[in-house]
N, CA, C, O and the ligand as a Tripos MOL2 file, in Angstrom:
@<TRIPOS>MOLECULE
protein
  301   299    76     0     0
PROTEIN
NO_CHARGES

@<TRIPOS>ATOM
      1 N         169.9990 -120.7660  278.7360 N.3       1 MET1
      2 CA        168.6600 -120.9500  279.1790 C.3       1 MET1
      3 C         167.8820 -121.7610  277.8490 C.2       1 MET1
      4 O         168.1440 -121.7140  276.6470 O.2       1 MET1
      5 N         166.9730 -122.4090  278.4890 N.am      2 ARG2
      6 CA        166.1430 -123.2280  277.4940 C.3       2 ARG2
      7 C         164.7470 -122.4730  277.1290 C.2       2 ARG2
      8 O         163.9980 -121.9350  277.9450 O.2       2 ARG2
      9 N         164.5880 -122.5430  275.9050 N.am      3 ALA3
     10 CA        163.3960 -121.6940  275.3890 C.3       3 ALA3
     11 C         162.6080 -122.5220  274.4040 C.2       3 ALA3
     12 O         163.1950 -123.4460  273.8410 O.2       3 ALA3
     13 N         161.4110 -122.3000  274.1550 N.am      4 ALA4
     14 CA        160.6230 -122.7330  273.1370 C.3       4 ALA4
     15 C         160.6690 -121.7350  272.0570 C.2       4 ALA4
     16 O         160.2330 -120.5930  272.2090 O.2       4 ALA4
     17 N         161.1680 -122.1420  271.0220 N.am      5 VAL5
     18 CA        161.4900 -121.0060  269.9330 C.3       5 VAL5
     19 C         160.8390 -121.4290  268.5390 C.2       5 VAL5
     20 O         161.0890 -122.4920  267.9700 O.2       5 VAL5
     21 N         159.9860 -120.4690  268.0800 N.am      6 LEU6
     22 CA        159.3080 -120.2940  266.8600 C.3       6 LEU6
     23 C         160.3980 -120.0970  265.7150 C.2       6 LEU6
     24 O         161.0750 -119.0680  265.7320 O.2       6 LEU6
     25 N         160.5650 -120.9350  264.8430 N.am      7 GLN7
     26 CA        161.7060 -120.6480  263.8470 C.3       7 GLN7
     27 C         160.9740 -120.5170  262.4830 C.2       7 GLN7
     28 O         161.5160 -119.8860  261.5750 O.2       7 GLN7
     29 N         159.6870 -121.1280  262.3040 N.am      8 ALA8
     30 CA        158.9930 -121.0020  261.1880 C.3       8 ALA8
     31 C         157.4690 -120.6700  261.4960 C.2       8 ALA8
     32 O         156.9250 -121.0990  262.5140 O.2       8 ALA8
     33 N         156.8440 -119.9210  260.6070 N.am      9 TRP9
     34 CA        155.3180 -119.7700  260.7810 C.3       9 TRP9
     35 C         154.5690 -121.1870  260.8220 C.2       9 TRP9
     36 O         154.8410 -122.1070  260.0520 O.2       9 TRP9
     37 N         153.6940 -121.2350  261.7170 N.am     10 ARG10
     38 CA        152.8020 -122.2990  261.7370 C.3      10 ARG10
     39 C         153.4500 -123.7540  262.0840 C.2      10 ARG10
     40 O         152.7810 -124.7830  261.9910 O.2      10 ARG10
     41 N         154.6690 -123.7440  262.4490 N.am     11 ALA11
     42 CA        155.6000 -124.8110  262.6840 C.3      11 ALA11
     43 C         155.5970 -125.1050  264.1060 C.2      11 ALA11
     44 O         155.4670 -124.1600  264.8840 O.2      11 ALA11
     45 N         155.7430 -126.4720  264.6190 N.am     12 PRO12
     46 CA        155.9390 -126.7950  266.0670 C.3      12 PRO12
     47 C         157.1780 -125.9060  266.6120 C.2      12 PRO12
     48 O         158.2000 -125.6670  265.9690 O.2      12 PRO12
     49 N         156.9260 -125.5250  267.7430 N.am     13 LEU13
     50 CA        158.1660 -125.0040  268.5170 C.3      13 LEU13
     51 C         159.3670 -125.8190  268.5710 C.2      13 LEU13
     52 O         159.2220 -127.0380  268.4770 O.2      13 LEU13
     53 N         160.4550 -125.3650  268.6980 N.am     14 ALA14
     54 CA        161.7050 -126.1440  269.0160 C.3      14 ALA14
     55 C         162.2600 -125.7560  270.3010 C.2      14 ALA14
     56 O         162.5020 -124.5700  270.5250 O.2      14 ALA14
     57 N         162.4800 -126.6580  271.1580 N.am     15 ILE15
     58 CA        163.2840 -126.5300  272.4440 C.3      15 ILE15
     59 C         164.6250 -126.1750  272.2580 C.2      15 ILE15
     60 O         165.2810 -127.1000  271.7800 O.2      15 ILE15
     61 N         165.2590 -125.1420  272.4760 N.am     16 GLU16
     62 CA        166.6480 -124.8820  272.2390 C.3      16 GLU16
     63 C         167.3440 -124.3570  273.4700 C.2      16 GLU16
     64 O         166.6720 -124.0640  274.4590 O.2      16 GLU16
     65 N         168.6690 -124.2210  273.4600 N.am     17 THR17
     66 CA        169.3010 -123.6430  274.4450 C.3      17 THR17
     67 C         169.8610 -122.4000  273.7040 C.2      17 THR17
     68 O         170.4410 -122.4630  272.6200 O.2      17 THR17
     69 N         169.5940 -121.1160  274.4950 N.am     18 LEU18
     70 CA        169.9740 -119.7330  274.0800 C.3      18 LEU18
     71 C         171.0100 -119.2660  275.0660 C.2      18 LEU18
     72 O         171.1860 -119.7400  276.1880 O.2      18 LEU18
     73 N         171.7070 -118.2250  274.4760 N.am     19 ASP19
     74 CA        172.4430 -117.5850  275.4540 C.3      19 ASP19
     75 C         171.5720 -116.9850  276.7450 C.2      19 ASP19
     76 O         170.4450 -116.5170  276.5810 O.2      19 ASP19
     77 N         172.1520 -117.0460  277.9080 N.am     20 ASP20
     78 CA        171.5210 -116.3420  279.0180 C.3      20 ASP20
     79 C         171.3570 -114.7710  278.8150 C.2      20 ASP20
     80 O         172.3530 -114.1430  278.4530 O.2      20 ASP20
     81 N         170.2530 -114.1560  279.0090 N.am     21 PRO21
     82 CA        170.2070 -112.7030  278.8340 C.3      21 PRO21
     83 C         170.8430 -111.8460  280.0180 C.2      21 PRO21
     84 O         170.8700 -112.3140  281.1560 O.2      21 PRO21
     85 N         171.2890 -110.7400  279.7680 N.am     22 ALA22
     86 CA        171.8210 -109.8440  280.6830 C.3      22 ALA22
     87 C         170.7670 -108.7960  280.9370 C.2      22 ALA22
     88 O         170.0120 -108.4100  280.0450 O.2      22 ALA22
     89 N         170.7350 -108.3550  282.1520 N.am     23 PRO23
     90 CA        169.6140 -107.3990  282.4380 C.3      23 PRO23
     91 C         169.9820 -105.8910  281.8510 C.2      23 PRO23
     92 O         171.1040 -105.4070  281.9950 O.2      23 PRO23
     93 N         169.0170 -105.2850  281.2460 N.am     24 PRO24
     94 CA        169.3380 -104.0930  280.6460 C.3      24 PRO24
     95 C         169.3370 -102.8940  281.6970 C.2      24 PRO24
     96 O         168.9060 -103.0840  282.8340 O.2      24 PRO24
     97 N         169.7450 -101.8660  281.3610 N.am     25 PRO25
     98 CA        169.6790 -100.6190  282.4060 C.3      25 PRO25
     99 C         167.9860 -100.4910  282.5280 C.2      25 PRO25
    100 O         167.1880 -100.4960  281.5900 O.2      25 PRO25
    101 N         167.7020 -100.3810  283.9250 N.am     26 GLY26
    102 CA        166.3700 -100.1410  284.3600 C.3      26 GLY26
    103 C         165.5290 -101.3830  284.3040 C.2      26 GLY26
    104 O         164.3250 -101.3660  284.5610 O.2      26 GLY26
    105 N         166.3120 -102.6520  283.9000 N.am     27 GLY27
    106 CA        165.3290 -103.8200  283.7380 C.3      27 GLY27
    107 C         165.9550 -105.0460  284.6700 C.2      27 GLY27
    108 O         166.9880 -104.9600  285.3330 O.2      27 GLY27
    109 N         165.2140 -106.0400  284.5810 N.am     28 VAL28
    110 CA        165.6950 -107.2110  285.2850 C.3      28 VAL28
    111 C         165.5610 -108.3500  284.4200 C.2      28 VAL28
    112 O         164.8500 -108.3250  283.4160 O.2      28 VAL28
    113 N         166.3380 -109.5120  284.8460 N.am     29 VAL29
    114 CA        166.0800 -110.8640  284.3000 C.3      29 VAL29
    115 C         165.3540 -111.8390  285.2420 C.2      29 VAL29
    116 O         165.6870 -111.9280  286.4240 O.2      29 VAL29
    117 N         164.3220 -112.5950  284.6890 N.am     30 LEU30
    118 CA        163.5710 -113.2800  285.4870 C.3      30 LEU30
    119 C         163.7380 -114.6200  285.1750 C.2      30 LEU30
    120 O         163.9370 -114.8840  283.9890 O.2      30 LEU30
    121 N         163.6950 -115.6860  286.1250 N.am     31 ARG31
    122 CA        163.7910 -117.1190  285.8080 C.3      31 ARG31
    123 C         162.3270 -117.2530  285.6760 C.2      31 ARG31
    124 O         161.6400 -117.0070  286.6670 O.2      31 ARG31
    125 N         161.7220 -117.6430  284.4790 N.am     32 VAL32
    126 CA        160.2150 -117.9520  284.4250 C.3      32 VAL32
    127 C         159.8430 -119.0500  285.1020 C.2      32 VAL32
    128 O         160.5040 -120.0840  284.9950 O.2      32 VAL32
    129 N         158.8890 -118.9900  285.7830 N.am     33 LEU33
    130 CA        158.2910 -120.0980  286.5630 C.3      33 LEU33
    131 C         156.9610 -120.7590  286.0680 C.2      33 LEU33
    132 O         156.5460 -121.8840  286.3460 O.2      33 LEU33
    133 N         156.3840 -119.8000  285.2680 N.am     34 ALA34
    134 CA        155.0210 -120.2990  284.5710 C.3      34 ALA34
    135 C         154.8260 -119.2830  283.4320 C.2      34 ALA34
    136 O         155.2300 -118.1360  283.6260 O.2      34 ALA34
    137 N         154.3390 -119.5470  282.4500 N.am     35 CYS35
    138 CA        153.9780 -118.8390  281.3660 C.3      35 CYS35
    139 C         152.5880 -119.2870  280.7010 C.2      35 CYS35
    140 O         152.3320 -120.4720  280.4860 O.2      35 CYS35
    141 N         151.7620 -118.2920  280.4120 N.am     36 GLY36
    142 CA        150.4410 -118.7080  279.7690 C.3      36 GLY36
    143 C         150.6470 -118.4260  278.2820 C.2      36 GLY36
    144 O         151.5620 -117.7270  277.8450 O.2      36 GLY36
    145 N         149.8190 -118.9660  277.6240 N.am     37 VAL37
    146 CA        149.7070 -119.0030  276.2390 C.3      37 VAL37
    147 C         148.3670 -118.3090  275.7060 C.2      37 VAL37
    148 O         147.3040 -118.7470  276.1470 O.2      37 VAL37
    149 N         148.3480 -117.3150  274.8390 N.am     38 CYS38
    150 CA        147.1190 -116.7710  274.6100 C.3      38 CYS38
    151 C         146.9240 -116.6060  273.2490 C.2      38 CYS38
    152 O         147.7110 -117.1350  272.4650 O.2      38 CYS38
    153 N         145.7950 -115.8100  272.7740 N.am     39 ARG39
    154 CA        145.6420 -115.6180  271.2990 C.3      39 ARG39
    155 C         146.5220 -114.9240  270.6650 C.2      39 ARG39
    156 O         146.7930 -115.1790  269.4920 O.2      39 ARG39
    157 N         147.1280 -113.9010  271.3670 N.am     40 SER40
    158 CA        148.2850 -113.0730  270.7490 C.3      40 SER40
    159 C         149.4890 -114.0070  270.4060 C.2      40 SER40
    160 O         150.1310 -113.7940  269.3770 O.2      40 SER40
    161 N         149.7780 -114.9340  271.1580 N.am     41 ASP41
    162 CA        150.6810 -116.0600  270.6880 C.3      41 ASP41
    163 C         150.3200 -116.7350  269.4960 C.2      41 ASP41
    164 O         151.1130 -116.9650  268.5830 O.2      41 ASP41
    165 N         149.0740 -117.0650  269.5030 N.am     42 TRP42
    166 CA        148.6090 -117.7810  268.1010 C.3      42 TRP42
    167 C         148.9070 -116.9700  267.0310 C.2      42 TRP42
    168 O         149.4930 -117.3540  266.0180 O.2      42 TRP42
    169 N         148.4440 -115.6560  267.2760 N.am     43 HIS43
    170 CA        148.5740 -114.8360  266.0600 C.3      43 HIS43
    171 C         150.0270 -114.6540  265.5820 C.2      43 HIS43
    172 O         150.2840 -114.6260  264.3790 O.2      43 HIS43
    173 N         150.9150 -114.5380  266.4690 N.am     44 ALA44
    174 CA        152.4800 -114.6650  266.2770 C.3      44 ALA44
    175 C         152.7350 -115.8460  265.6410 C.2      44 ALA44
    176 O         153.3910 -115.8270  264.6000 O.2      44 ALA44
    177 N         152.2830 -116.9780  266.1420 N.am     45 TRP45
    178 CA        152.7190 -118.2710  265.4310 C.3      45 TRP45
    179 C         152.2100 -118.3800  264.0740 C.2      45 TRP45
    180 O         152.8690 -119.1060  263.3300 O.2      45 TRP45
    181 N         151.1900 -117.8220  263.5960 N.am     46 THR46
    182 CA        150.6060 -117.8640  262.3320 C.3      46 THR46
    183 C         151.3860 -116.9920  261.4270 C.2      46 THR46
    184 O         151.4030 -117.2360  260.2200 O.2      46 THR46
    185 N         152.1290 -115.8410  262.0040 N.am     47 GLY47
    186 CA        152.5990 -114.8870  261.0550 C.3      47 GLY47
    187 C         151.8780 -113.6790  260.7640 C.2      47 GLY47
    188 O         152.2110 -112.8680  259.9000 O.2      47 GLY47
    189 N         150.6880 -113.5730  261.6590 N.am     48 ALA48
    190 CA        149.6440 -112.4890  261.3570 C.3      48 ALA48
    191 C         150.2960 -111.1030  262.1300 C.2      48 ALA48
    192 O         149.9520 -109.9750  261.7760 O.2      48 ALA48
    193 N         151.1010 -111.2940  263.0300 N.am     49 ASP49
    194 CA        151.6870 -110.2210  263.6410 C.3      49 ASP49
    195 C         152.8230 -109.4870  263.1120 C.2      49 ASP49
    196 O         153.9320 -109.9910  263.2890 O.2      49 ASP49
    197 N         152.7330 -108.3200  262.4580 N.am     50 PRO50
    198 CA        154.0770 -107.8850  261.7580 C.3      50 PRO50
    199 C         155.0870 -107.5000  262.7890 C.2      50 PRO50
    200 O         156.2360 -107.3590  262.3690 O.2      50 PRO50
    201 N         154.8660 -107.3000  264.0910 N.am     51 ASP51
    202 CA        155.7440 -106.9570  265.0620 C.3      51 ASP51
    203 C         156.7350 -108.2000  265.3780 C.2      51 ASP51
    204 O         157.8430 -108.0330  265.8870 O.2      51 ASP51
    205 N         156.2440 -109.3880  265.0410 N.am     52 VAL52
    206 CA        157.1700 -110.5980  265.2980 C.3      52 VAL52
    207 C         158.0920 -110.9640  264.2850 C.2      52 VAL52
    208 O         157.7370 -111.0500  263.1100 O.2      52 VAL52
    209 N         159.3180 -111.1970  264.6820 N.am     53 ILE53
    210 CA        160.2560 -111.2870  263.6080 C.3      53 ILE53
    211 C         160.9260 -112.8040  264.2070 C.2      53 ILE53
    212 O         161.2540 -113.0670  265.3630 O.2      53 ILE53
    213 N         160.9860 -113.5820  263.1100 N.am     54 LEU54
    214 CA        161.6350 -114.8640  263.4290 C.3      54 LEU54
    215 C         163.2720 -114.8920  263.6490 C.2      54 LEU54
    216 O         163.9290 -114.2070  262.8640 O.2      54 LEU54
    217 N         163.8870 -115.5510  264.5450 N.am     55 PRO55
    218 CA        163.1750 -116.4670  265.3240 C.3      55 PRO55
    219 C         162.4920 -115.8510  266.5030 C.2      55 PRO55
    220 O         162.9610 -114.7670  266.8500 O.2      55 PRO55
    221 N         161.5390 -116.2900  267.1510 N.am     56 HIS56
    222 CA        160.7500 -115.6630  268.1760 C.3      56 HIS56
    223 C         160.4350 -116.6900  269.3810 C.2      56 HIS56
    224 O         159.8610 -117.7500  269.1310 O.2      56 HIS56
    225 N         160.8020 -116.3700  270.6230 N.am     57 VAL57
    226 CA        160.1750 -116.9080  271.8330 C.3      57 VAL57
    227 C         158.8990 -116.3610  272.1840 C.2      57 VAL57
    228 O         158.8870 -115.2020  272.6000 O.2      57 VAL57
    229 N         157.7370 -117.0420  272.0800 N.am     58 PRO58
    230 CA        156.5440 -116.6700  272.3680 C.3      58 PRO58
    231 C         156.3130 -116.6990  273.8830 C.2      58 PRO58
    232 O         156.9880 -117.3440  274.6860 O.2      58 PRO58
    233 N         155.3640 -115.9850  274.1380 N.am     59 GLY59
    234 CA        154.9320 -115.7340  275.7380 C.3      59 GLY59
    235 C         155.2040 -114.4660  276.2870 C.2      59 GLY59
    236 O         156.3370 -113.9960  276.3920 O.2      59 GLY59
    237 N         154.1150 -113.8910  276.6520 N.am     60 HIS60
    238 CA        154.0700 -112.5760  277.3210 C.3      60 HIS60
    239 C         153.3410 -112.4700  278.6470 C.2      60 HIS60
    240 O         153.2690 -111.4400  279.3180 O.2      60 HIS60
    241 N         152.8170 -113.6200  278.9460 N.am     61 GLU61
    242 CA        152.1650 -113.6550  280.4200 C.3      61 GLU61
    243 C         152.5330 -114.5400  281.3660 C.2      61 GLU61
    244 O         151.8770 -115.4960  281.7800 O.2      61 GLU61
    245 N         153.7720 -114.1310  281.7420 N.am     62 PHE62
    246 CA        154.5830 -114.9150  282.6840 C.3      62 PHE62
    247 C         154.7370 -114.4100  284.1110 C.2      62 PHE62
    248 O         154.5120 -113.2420  284.4270 O.2      62 PHE62
    249 N         155.1390 -115.3730  284.9650 N.am     63 CYS63
    250 CA        155.5810 -114.9380  286.2970 C.3      63 CYS63
    251 C         156.9020 -115.5770  286.6540 C.2      63 CYS63
    252 O         157.1800 -116.6640  286.1470 O.2      63 CYS63
    253 N         157.6820 -115.0240  287.4310 N.am     64 GLY64
    254 CA        159.0230 -115.5330  287.7530 C.3      64 GLY64
    255 C         159.7280 -114.8670  288.7530 C.2      64 GLY64
    256 O         159.1770 -113.9410  289.3480 O.2      64 GLY64
    257 N         160.8770 -115.2070  289.0270 N.am     65 GLU65
    258 CA        161.9290 -114.8650  290.0940 C.3      65 GLU65
    259 C         162.8570 -113.8380  289.6080 C.2      65 GLU65
    260 O         163.3000 -114.0220  288.4750 O.2      65 GLU65
    261 N         163.2240 -112.8310  290.2220 N.am     66 VAL66
    262 CA        164.2540 -111.9110  289.6760 C.3      66 VAL66
    263 C         165.5100 -112.5580  290.1400 C.2      66 VAL66
    264 O         165.7150 -112.8180  291.3250 O.2      66 VAL66
    265 N         166.4230 -112.8360  289.0880 N.am     67 VAL67
    266 CA        167.6050 -113.3480  289.3140 C.3      67 VAL67
    267 C         168.8160 -112.5150  288.9110 C.2      67 VAL67
    268 O         169.9490 -112.9450  289.1280 O.2      67 VAL67
    269 N         168.5930 -111.2500  288.2890 N.am     68 ALA68
    270 CA        169.5570 -110.3400  287.9230 C.3      68 ALA68
    271 C         168.8060 -109.0530  287.8350 C.2      68 ALA68
    272 O         167.6660 -108.9160  287.3910 O.2      68 ALA68
    273 N         169.6750 -108.0260  288.3660 N.am     69 VAL69
    274 CA        169.1290 -106.5900  288.1920 C.3      69 VAL69
    275 C         170.0060 -105.7840  287.4790 C.2      69 VAL69
    276 O         171.2040 -105.8100  287.7630 O.2      69 VAL69
    277 N         169.5230 -104.9760  286.4730 N.am     70 GLY70
    278 CA        170.3190 -103.9600  285.7110 C.3      70 GLY70
    279 C         170.5830 -102.7150  286.3900 C.2      70 GLY70
    280 O         169.9460 -102.4340  287.4060 O.2      70 GLY70
    281 N         171.4320 -101.9710  285.9410 N.am     71 PRO71
    282 CA        171.8860 -100.6400  286.6020 C.3      71 PRO71
    283 C         170.5670  -99.6140  286.5160 C.2      71 PRO71
    284 O         169.7810  -99.4560  285.5810 O.2      71 PRO71
    285 N         170.6030  -99.0630  287.6530 N.am     72 GLY72
    286 CA        169.2880  -98.0270  287.8270 C.3      72 GLY72
    287 C         168.2180  -98.6830  288.4700 C.2      72 GLY72
    288 O         167.2370  -97.9950  288.7560 O.2      72 GLY72
    289 N         168.2210  -99.9050  288.7560 N.am     73 VAL73
    290 CA        167.0210 -100.4770  289.3990 C.3      73 VAL73
    291 C         167.1510 -100.2280  290.9060 C.2      73 VAL73
    292 O         168.1500 -100.5450  291.5510 O.2      73 VAL73
    293 N         166.1900  -99.7030  291.3570 N.am     74 THR74
    294 CA        166.4630  -99.3880  292.9780 C.3      74 THR74
    295 C         165.3400  -99.8640  293.8990 C.2      74 THR74
    296 O         165.4250  -99.7200  295.1180 O.2      74 THR74
    297 N         164.1610 -100.5000  293.2330 N.am     75 ARG75
    298 CA        163.3500 -101.3040  294.0010 C.3      75 ARG75
    299 C         162.6550 -102.3780  293.2090 C.2      75 ARG75
    300 O         161.8980 -103.1680  293.7720 O.2      75 ARG75
    301 ZN        148.2560 -112.2950  275.9070 Zn       76 ZN76
@<TRIPOS>BOND
     1     1     2 1
     2     2     3 1
     3     3     4 2
     4     3     5 am
     5     5     6 1
     6     6     7 1
     7     7     8 2
     8     7     9 am
     9     9    10 1
    10    10    11 1
    11    11    12 2
    12    11    13 am
    13    13    14 1
    14    14    15 1
    15    15    16 2
    16    15    17 am
    17    17    18 1
    18    18    19 1
    19    19    20 2
    20    19    21 am
    21    21    22 1
    22    22    23 1
    23    23    24 2
    24    23    25 am
    25    25    26 1
    26    26    27 1
    27    27    28 2
    28    27    29 am
    29    29    30 1
    30    30    31 1
    31    31    32 2
    32    31    33 am
    33    33    34 1
    34    34    35 1
    35    35    36 2
    36    35    37 am
    37    37    38 1
    38    38    39 1
    39    39    40 2
    40    39    41 am
    41    41    42 1
    42    42    43 1
    43    43    44 2
    44    43    45 am
    45    45    46 1
    46    46    47 1
    47    47    48 2
    48    47    49 am
    49    49    50 1
    50    50    51 1
    51    51    52 2
    52    51    53 am
    53    53    54 1
    54    54    55 1
    55    55    56 2
    56    55    57 am
    57    57    58 1
    58    58    59 1
    59    59    60 2
    60    59    61 am
    61    61    62 1
    62    62    63 1
    63    63    64 2
    64    63    65 am
    65    65    66 1
    66    66    67 1
    67    67    68 2
    68    67    69 am
    69    69    70 1
    70    70    71 1
    71    71    72 2
    72    71    73 am
    73    73    74 1
    74    74    75 1
    75    75    76 2
    76    75    77 am
    77    77    78 1
    78    78    79 1
    79    79    80 2
    80    79    81 am
    81    81    82 1
    82    82    83 1
    83    83    84 2
    84    83    85 am
    85    85    86 1
    86    86    87 1
    87    87    88 2
    88    87    89 am
    89    89    90 1
    90    90    91 1
    91    91    92 2
    92    91    93 am
    93    93    94 1
    94    94    95 1
    95    95    96 2
    96    95    97 am
    97    97    98 1
    98    98    99 1
    99    99   100 2
   100    99   101 am
   101   101   102 1
   102   102   103 1
   103   103   104 2
   104   103   105 am
   105   105   106 1
   106   106   107 1
   107   107   108 2
   108   107   109 am
   109   109   110 1
   110   110   111 1
   111   111   112 2
   112   111   113 am
   113   113   114 1
   114   114   115 1
   115   115   116 2
   116   115   117 am
   117   117   118 1
   118   118   119 1
   119   119   120 2
   120   119   121 am
   121   121   122 1
   122   122   123 1
   123   123   124 2
   124   123   125 am
   125   125   126 1
   126   126   127 1
   127   127   128 2
   128   127   129 am
   129   129   130 1
   130   130   131 1
   131   131   132 2
   132   131   133 am
   133   133   134 1
   134   134   135 1
   135   135   136 2
   136   135   137 am
   137   137   138 1
   138   138   139 1
   139   139   140 2
   140   139   141 am
   141   141   142 1
   142   142   143 1
   143   143   144 2
   144   143   145 am
   145   145   146 1
   146   146   147 1
   147   147   148 2
   148   147   149 am
   149   149   150 1
   150   150   151 1
   151   151   152 2
   152   151   153 am
   153   153   154 1
   154   154   155 1
   155   155   156 2
   156   155   157 am
   157   157   158 1
   158   158   159 1
   159   159   160 2
   160   159   161 am
   161   161   162 1
   162   162   163 1
   163   163   164 2
   164   163   165 am
   165   165   166 1
   166   166   167 1
   167   167   168 2
   168   167   169 am
   169   169   170 1
   170   170   171 1
   171   171   172 2
   172   171   173 am
   173   173   174 1
   174   174   175 1
   175   175   176 2
   176   175   177 am
   177   177   178 1
   178   178   179 1
   179   179   180 2
   180   179   181 am
   181   181   182 1
   182   182   183 1
   183   183   184 2
   184   183   185 am
   185   185   186 1
   186   186   187 1
   187   187   188 2
   188   187   189 am
   189   189   190 1
   190   190   191 1
   191   191   192 2
   192   191   193 am
   193   193   194 1
   194   194   195 1
   195   195   196 2
   196   195   197 am
   197   197   198 1
   198   198   199 1
   199   199   200 2
   200   199   201 am
   201   201   202 1
   202   202   203 1
   203   203   204 2
   204   203   205 am
   205   205   206 1
   206   206   207 1
   207   207   208 2
   208   207   209 am
   209   209   210 1
   210   210   211 1
   211   211   212 2
   212   211   213 am
   213   213   214 1
   214   214   215 1
   215   215   216 2
   216   215   217 am
   217   217   218 1
   218   218   219 1
   219   219   220 2
   220   219   221 am
   221   221   222 1
   222   222   223 1
   223   223   224 2
   224   223   225 am
   225   225   226 1
   226   226   227 1
   227   227   228 2
   228   227   229 am
   229   229   230 1
   230   230   231 1
   231   231   232 2
   232   231   233 am
   233   233   234 1
   234   234   235 1
   235   235   236 2
   236   235   237 am
   237   237   238 1
   238   238   239 1
   239   239   240 2
   240   239   241 am
   241   241   242 1
   242   242   243 1
   243   243   244 2
   244   243   245 am
   245   245   246 1
   246   246   247 1
   247   247   248 2
   248   247   249 am
   249   249   250 1
   250   250   251 1
   251   251   252 2
   252   251   253 am
   253   253   254 1
   254   254   255 1
   255   255   256 2
   256   255   257 am
   257   257   258 1
   258   258   259 1
   259   259   260 2
   260   259   261 am
   261   261   262 1
   262   262   263 1
   263   263   264 2
   264   263   265 am
   265   265   266 1
   266   266   267 1
   267   267   268 2
   268   267   269 am
   269   269   270 1
   270   270   271 1
   271   271   272 2
   272   271   273 am
   273   273   274 1
   274   274   275 1
   275   275   276 2
   276   275   277 am
   277   277   278 1
   278   278   279 1
   279   279   280 2
   280   279   281 am
   281   281   282 1
   282   282   283 1
   283   283   284 2
   284   283   285 am
   285   285   286 1
   286   286   287 1
   287   287   288 2
   288   287   289 am
   289   289   290 1
   290   290   291 1
   291   291   292 2
   292   291   293 am
   293   293   294 1
   294   294   295 1
   295   295   296 2
   296   295   297 am
   297   297   298 1
   298   298   299 1
   299   299   300 2
@<TRIPOS>SUBSTRUCTURE
     1 MET1         2 RESIDUE 1 A MET
     2 ARG2         6 RESIDUE 1 A ARG
     3 ALA3        10 RESIDUE 1 A ALA
     4 ALA4        14 RESIDUE 1 A ALA
     5 VAL5        18 RESIDUE 1 A VAL
     6 LEU6        22 RESIDUE 1 A LEU
     7 GLN7        26 RESIDUE 1 A GLN
     8 ALA8        30 RESIDUE 1 A ALA
     9 TRP9        34 RESIDUE 1 A TRP
    10 ARG10       38 RESIDUE 1 A ARG
    11 ALA11       42 RESIDUE 1 A ALA
    12 PRO12       46 RESIDUE 1 A PRO
    13 LEU13       50 RESIDUE 1 A LEU
    14 ALA14       54 RESIDUE 1 A ALA
    15 ILE15       58 RESIDUE 1 A ILE
    16 GLU16       62 RESIDUE 1 A GLU
    17 THR17       66 RESIDUE 1 A THR
    18 LEU18       70 RESIDUE 1 A LEU
    19 ASP19       74 RESIDUE 1 A ASP
    20 ASP20       78 RESIDUE 1 A ASP
    21 PRO21       82 RESIDUE 1 A PRO
    22 ALA22       86 RESIDUE 1 A ALA
    23 PRO23       90 RESIDUE 1 A PRO
    24 PRO24       94 RESIDUE 1 A PRO
    25 PRO25       98 RESIDUE 1 A PRO
    26 GLY26      102 RESIDUE 1 A GLY
    27 GLY27      106 RESIDUE 1 A GLY
    28 VAL28      110 RESIDUE 1 A VAL
    29 VAL29      114 RESIDUE 1 A VAL
    30 LEU30      118 RESIDUE 1 A LEU
    31 ARG31      122 RESIDUE 1 A ARG
    32 VAL32      126 RESIDUE 1 A VAL
    33 LEU33      130 RESIDUE 1 A LEU
    34 ALA34      134 RESIDUE 1 A ALA
    35 CYS35      138 RESIDUE 1 A CYS
    36 GLY36      142 RESIDUE 1 A GLY
    37 VAL37      146 RESIDUE 1 A VAL
    38 CYS38      150 RESIDUE 1 A CYS
    39 ARG39      154 RESIDUE 1 A ARG
    40 SER40      158 RESIDUE 1 A SER
    41 ASP41      162 RESIDUE 1 A ASP
    42 TRP42      166 RESIDUE 1 A TRP
    43 HIS43      170 RESIDUE 1 A HIS
    44 ALA44      174 RESIDUE 1 A ALA
    45 TRP45      178 RESIDUE 1 A TRP
    46 THR46      182 RESIDUE 1 A THR
    47 GLY47      186 RESIDUE 1 A GLY
    48 ALA48      190 RESIDUE 1 A ALA
    49 ASP49      194 RESIDUE 1 A ASP
    50 PRO50      198 RESIDUE 1 A PRO
    51 ASP51      202 RESIDUE 1 A ASP
    52 VAL52      206 RESIDUE 1 A VAL
    53 ILE53      210 RESIDUE 1 A ILE
    54 LEU54      214 RESIDUE 1 A LEU
    55 PRO55      218 RESIDUE 1 A PRO
    56 HIS56      222 RESIDUE 1 A HIS
    57 VAL57      226 RESIDUE 1 A VAL
    58 PRO58      230 RESIDUE 1 A PRO
    59 GLY59      234 RESIDUE 1 A GLY
    60 HIS60      238 RESIDUE 1 A HIS
    61 GLU61      242 RESIDUE 1 A GLU
    62 PHE62      246 RESIDUE 1 A PHE
    63 CYS63      250 RESIDUE 1 A CYS
    64 GLY64      254 RESIDUE 1 A GLY
    65 GLU65      258 RESIDUE 1 A GLU
    66 VAL66      262 RESIDUE 1 A VAL
    67 VAL67      266 RESIDUE 1 A VAL
    68 ALA68      270 RESIDUE 1 A ALA
    69 VAL69      274 RESIDUE 1 A VAL
    70 GLY70      278 RESIDUE 1 A GLY
    71 PRO71      282 RESIDUE 1 A PRO
    72 GLY72      286 RESIDUE 1 A GLY
    73 VAL73      290 RESIDUE 1 A VAL
    74 THR74      294 RESIDUE 1 A THR
    75 ARG75      298 RESIDUE 1 A ARG
    76 ZN76       301 GROUP 0 **** ****
């Protein structure tokens, strides 16, 4: 998959090819159709969010199409 990756704080994102994810138990894989960028992403970009570890693919306000389903998903 292609992704915009944060490799260093306050640096431009790099468009990279990453391994395709596998759906975890109880989860799914989405083909992202659109993704918002918010102030939380900006805080991550600056390095101010201690939960963000590099490299990091920003974006948590997305929508998409389910393309794979993990074990235990029933609906
Ligand atoms: Zn947000």
